[in-house]
C-alpha positions as CSV (number, residue, x, y, z in Angstrom):
1,M,-11.1,5.9,-0.3
2,T,-11.3,8.0,-3.4
3,V,-9.0,10.9,-4.4
4,K,-12.0,13.2,-4.3
5,Q,-12.7,12.2,-0.7
6,L,-9.1,12.7,0.3
7,R,-8.9,16.2,-1.3
8,A,-12.1,17.1,0.5
9,F,-10.9,16.0,3.9
10,L,-7.5,17.7,3.5
11,A,-9.1,21.0,2.4
12,V,-11.2,21.0,5.6
13,A,-8.3,19.8,7.8
14,Q,-6.0,22.5,6.6
15,S,-8.5,25.4,6.8
16,L,-10.6,24.0,9.7
17,S,-13.5,25.6,7.8
18,F,-16.1,24.0,5.6
19,T,-16.8,27.3,3.9
20,Q,-13.2,27.9,2.9
21,A,-12.8,24.3,1.8
22,C,-15.9,24.7,-0.4
23,E,-14.4,27.8,-2.0
24,R,-11.0,26.1,-2.5
25,L,-12.5,23.0,-4.1
26,H,-15.4,24.8,-5.9
27,L,-17.9,22.4,-4.2
28,S,-21.2,23.0,-2.5
29,Q,-21.5,22.4,1.2
30,P,-23.7,19.4,0.7
31,A,-21.3,17.8,-1.8
32,L,-18.3,18.5,0.6
33,S,-20.2,17.0,3.5
34,L,-21.2,14.0,1.5
35,A,-17.5,13.4,0.5
36,I,-16.3,13.6,4.1
37,K,-19.1,11.3,5.3
38,G,-18.3,8.7,2.6
39,L,-14.6,8.8,3.7
40,E,-15.5,8.3,7.4
41,E,-17.9,5.4,6.5
42,T,-15.1,3.8,4.5
43,L,-12.6,4.1,7.3
44,G,-15.0,3.2,10.0
45,G,-15.1,6.3,12.2
46,P,-15.2,10.1,12.5
47,L,-12.3,12.2,11.3
48,L,-13.7,15.7,12.0
49,I,-15.7,17.1,14.9
50,R,-18.0,19.9,13.7
51,S,-19.9,22.3,15.8
52,T,-21.8,25.5,14.9
53,R,-18.7,27.6,15.5
54,S,-15.7,25.4,14.7
55,V,-14.2,22.3,13.1
56,R,-11.5,20.3,14.7
57,L,-9.8,17.0,13.9
58,T,-10.2,13.8,15.8
59,P,-7.0,11.9,16.8
60,E,-7.6,9.6,13.8
61,G,-8.1,12.7,11.6
62,E,-4.7,14.0,12.8
63,I,-3.1,10.7,11.8
64,L,-4.7,10.9,8.3
65,V,-3.5,14.4,7.5
66,P,0.2,13.5,6.6
67,L,-0.9,10.3,5.0
68,A,-3.4,12.1,2.8
69,K,-0.8,14.7,1.8
70,R,1.6,11.9,0.7
71,L,-1.1,9.9,-1.1
72,L,-2.3,12.9,-3.0
73,A,1.2,14.0,-3.9
74,D,2.0,10.5,-5.2
75,W,-1.2,10.6,-7.2
76,D,-0.5,14.0,-8.7
77,N,3.1,13.0,-9.6
78,A,1.8,9.8,-11.3
79,E,-0.8,11.7,-13.2
80,E,1.7,14.3,-14.4
81,L,4.3,11.6,-15.3
82,L,1.8,9.8,-17.5
83,R,0.5,13.0,-19.0
84,Q,4.1,13.9,-20.0
85,R,4.6,10.4,-21.5
86,F,1.4,10.6,-23.4
87,T,2.4,14.0,-24.8
88,L,6.0,12.8,-25.4
89,Q,7.4,15.5,-23.0
90,L,9.0,12.6,-21.3
91,G,9.6,8.9,-22.1
92,R,11.9,6.1,-22.9
93,V,12.1,3.5,-25.7
94,A,14.5,0.6,-26.4
95,L,15.5,-0.3,-29.9
96,A,17.7,-3.1,-31.3
97,A,19.3,-2.7,-34.7
98,M,21.7,-4.8,-36.8
99,P,25.1,-3.1,-37.2
100,S,24.7,-2.3,-40.9
101,I,21.7,-0.1,-39.9
102,A,23.0,1.1,-36.6
103,C,26.2,2.5,-38.1
104,N,24.6,4.0,-41.2
105,R,21.0,5.1,-41.5
106,L,19.9,4.9,-37.9
107,P,21.8,8.0,-36.6
108,R,20.0,10.3,-39.1
109,A,16.7,8.9,-38.0
110,L,17.6,9.3,-34.3
111,R,18.6,12.9,-34.9
112,R,15.2,13.7,-36.4
113,F,13.5,12.0,-33.6
114,R,15.5,14.0,-31.0
115,E,14.7,17.2,-32.8
116,R,10.9,16.5,-32.4
117,F,11.0,14.8,-29.0
118,P,14.1,16.1,-27.1
119,R,13.0,14.6,-23.7
120,V,12.4,11.1,-24.9
121,N,15.4,8.8,-24.1
122,V,16.3,6.2,-26.7
123,T,18.4,3.1,-25.9
124,V,20.0,1.5,-28.9
125,H,21.3,-2.1,-28.8
126,D,23.7,-2.6,-31.7
127,V,23.5,-6.4,-32.1
128,I,23.6,-9.0,-34.9
129,N,20.4,-9.7,-36.9
130,E,19.5,-12.9,-34.9
131,Q,19.8,-11.1,-31.6
132,V,17.5,-8.2,-32.8
133,I,14.8,-10.8,-33.5
134,D,15.4,-12.5,-30.2
135,M,15.3,-9.3,-28.1
136,V,12.0,-8.3,-29.7
137,R,10.5,-11.7,-29.3
138,H,11.4,-11.8,-25.6
139,Q,10.2,-8.2,-25.1
140,R,13.6,-6.8,-24.1
141,V,13.1,-4.0,-26.6
142,E,9.9,-2.7,-28.3
143,L,11.3,-2.2,-31.8
144,G,14.0,-3.9,-33.9
145,I,15.4,-3.2,-37.3
146,A,16.6,-6.3,-39.2
147,F,16.5,-8.3,-42.4
148,E,13.2,-10.1,-43.0
149,P,13.4,-13.2,-40.9
150,E,12.8,-16.7,-42.3
151,T,10.1,-17.4,-39.6
152,R,7.8,-14.9,-37.9
153,E,6.9,-16.8,-34.7
154,G,6.2,-14.4,-32.0
155,I,6.9,-11.3,-34.1
156,D,5.5,-9.1,-36.8
157,F,7.7,-7.8,-39.6
158,L,6.9,-4.4,-41.2
159,P,8.9,-4.0,-44.5
160,L,10.7,-0.7,-45.2
161,F,12.9,-1.2,-48.2
162,D,14.8,-3.7,-50.3
163,D,18.6,-3.6,-50.2
164,T,21.1,-5.3,-52.5
165,F,24.7,-6.2,-51.9
166,V,27.6,-4.3,-53.4
167,A,31.3,-5.2,-53.9
168,V,33.7,-3.5,-51.5
169,L,37.1,-2.8,-53.2
170,P,40.5,-1.2,-52.4
171,P,40.7,2.3,-53.8
172,D,43.4,1.3,-56.3
173,S,41.7,-1.9,-57.5
174,P,41.2,-2.0,-61.3
175,L,37.6,-3.2,-60.6
176,V,36.7,0.2,-59.2
177,A,36.4,1.7,-62.7
178,A,33.8,-0.9,-63.7
179,E,30.1,-0.1,-63.7
180,S,29.4,-3.4,-61.9
181,V,31.3,-6.5,-60.9
182,D,30.3,-10.1,-61.0
183,W,31.0,-12.6,-58.3
184,K,33.5,-14.6,-60.4
185,A,35.7,-11.5,-60.8
186,L,35.3,-10.5,-57.1
187,L,36.2,-14.0,-55.8
188,S,39.4,-14.0,-57.8
189,H,40.8,-11.8,-55.0
190,D,41.2,-12.6,-51.3
191,F,37.8,-12.3,-49.6
192,I,37.2,-10.6,-46.2
193,A,34.0,-11.6,-44.5
194,L,32.1,-10.9,-41.3
195,Q,32.3,-13.8,-38.9
196,R,29.3,-16.1,-38.2
197,P,26.6,-15.9,-37.1
198,S,26.3,-12.5,-39.0
199,M,23.3,-12.5,-41.3
200,V,25.4,-10.7,-43.9
201,R,27.8,-13.7,-43.9
202,I,24.9,-16.2,-44.0
203,L,23.2,-14.4,-46.9
204,L,26.4,-14.4,-48.9
205,E,27.0,-18.1,-48.3
206,Q,23.4,-19.1,-49.1
207,A,23.4,-17.1,-52.4
208,L,26.6,-18.6,-53.6
209,A,25.6,-22.1,-52.5
210,R,22.7,-21.9,-54.9
211,R,25.3,-21.4,-57.6
212,Q,27.3,-24.4,-56.3
213,T,30.0,-22.0,-55.2
214,E,31.7,-21.7,-51.8
215,L,32.7,-18.5,-50.1
216,P,36.5,-18.6,-49.8
217,V,37.4,-16.5,-46.8
218,A,40.9,-15.2,-46.3
219,F,40.1,-12.9,-43.4
220,E,37.3,-12.6,-40.9
221,S,36.1,-9.9,-38.5
222,H,33.1,-9.2,-36.2
223,Q,33.0,-5.5,-37.1
224,L,31.9,-3.9,-40.4
225,A,34.4,-1.0,-39.7
226,T,37.3,-3.5,-39.5
227,V,36.2,-5.2,-42.7
228,G,36.2,-1.8,-44.4
229,R,39.6,-0.8,-43.1
230,M,41.1,-4.1,-44.2
231,V,39.7,-3.7,-47.7
232,A,40.9,-0.1,-47.9
233,S,44.4,-1.2,-46.9
234,G,44.5,-3.7,-49.8
235,L,44.2,-6.9,-47.9
236,G,41.3,-8.1,-50.1
237,V,37.7,-7.5,-51.2
238,S,34.3,-7.9,-49.5
239,A,30.6,-7.6,-50.1
240,V,28.1,-5.7,-47.9
241,P,24.5,-4.3,-48.1
242,T,24.2,-1.1,-50.2
243,L,23.2,0.7,-47.0
244,C,26.8,0.4,-45.8
245,R,28.2,2.1,-48.8
246,E,28.7,5.5,-47.2
247,Q,30.4,3.9,-44.2
248,M,32.8,1.9,-46.5
249,H,33.7,5.1,-48.4
250,E,34.5,6.9,-45.2
251,L,36.8,4.0,-44.2
252,G,38.7,4.4,-47.5
253,A,37.2,1.6,-49.6
254,R,35.1,1.8,-52.7
255,C,31.8,0.2,-53.6
256,V,30.6,-1.1,-57.0
257,P,27.2,-2.9,-57.8
258,L,27.5,-6.7,-57.6
259,F,25.7,-9.2,-59.8
260,D,25.5,-12.8,-60.9
261,P,24.1,-13.4,-58.5
262,Q,22.5,-10.2,-57.2
263,I,21.7,-10.6,-53.5
264,R,18.6,-8.8,-52.4
265,R,17.0,-8.7,-48.9
266,T,14.1,-6.7,-47.4
267,V,14.9,-4.6,-44.3
268,G,12.1,-3.7,-41.9
269,V,10.9,-3.0,-38.4
270,V,10.3,-5.9,-36.1
271,V,7.7,-5.7,-33.3
272,G,6.3,-8.3,-30.9
273,A,3.2,-10.1,-32.4
274,G,0.1,-8.4,-31.1
275,Q,2.1,-6.1,-28.9
276,E,0.7,-2.7,-28.2
277,L,3.6,-0.2,-28.5
278,S,4.1,2.7,-26.1
279,I,3.4,6.2,-27.3
280,A,7.2,6.8,-27.5
281,A,7.8,3.6,-29.5
282,R,5.0,4.5,-31.9
283,A,6.5,8.0,-32.4
284,L,9.9,6.5,-33.1
285,F,8.5,3.9,-35.5
286,D,6.9,6.8,-37.5
287,V,10.3,8.5,-37.8
288,L,12.0,5.2,-38.7
289,Q,9.4,4.5,-41.4
290,T,10.1,7.8,-43.2
291,T,13.8,8.3,-42.6
292,L,15.2,4.8,-43.1
293,C,13.7,4.5,-46.5
294,E,15.8,7.5,-47.7
295,P,18.9,6.3,-49.5
296,S,22.3,7.2,-48.0
297,A,24.2,10.1,-49.5
């Protein structure tokens, strides 16, 4: 059966007139008759009994009427649903982002996306860097935002910007007045770190290990917000990506450039290798590409 054949049959069945059905469908009588004949041949028997004066349904035709209505309604609904998705009047996209992005630059990007596409739903998974990569690799999300991975098996990485680490200090620390702070001065204070397997923690340890220096940790937490609060209360110092600076200031801490060594890492969008993104995901990627590159206030 074809959709055209079902529409032709239903138009005749509802009007019991080939002439009215032709007018409704904008078809010629031969074309309408051919469609009905093709449907009957496909199904194996007559659906309509046509005389010079009238048209009536066979018992099999009576059975087909409600089925045809339901099939055509499902077809029209599917067609409209896909049209809305292709035009971004409707849709859904899942995104995974590491906390330093999810809590800082991502909300601004999502606000812009919502302004442009108010009926597209976005699900955000706020997870550590390694889980972002894993969720993209196993197609649990279409897009991820993370630091550049060491290996790219099963994924593609599209760089957005480079980020450096800054020192996080209590507001009354004498180091706040300095233009920059080196690691030696920073580590003379109690250090507050994110817990493993946070990529921020791993990057700090790797950078210091190359200088034959260990990261002495006095306090640990899973959450960036907790680290910021602990620093603001005077429990110690920390180091986070520059993109977290605004969040640290809101929590009451202060941030100063950090050097010797300067830790730099590329942030970008992660997608499945060779994976074709949905229309909604491509639209979100375009917004992320322009918005996330803008520095925080």
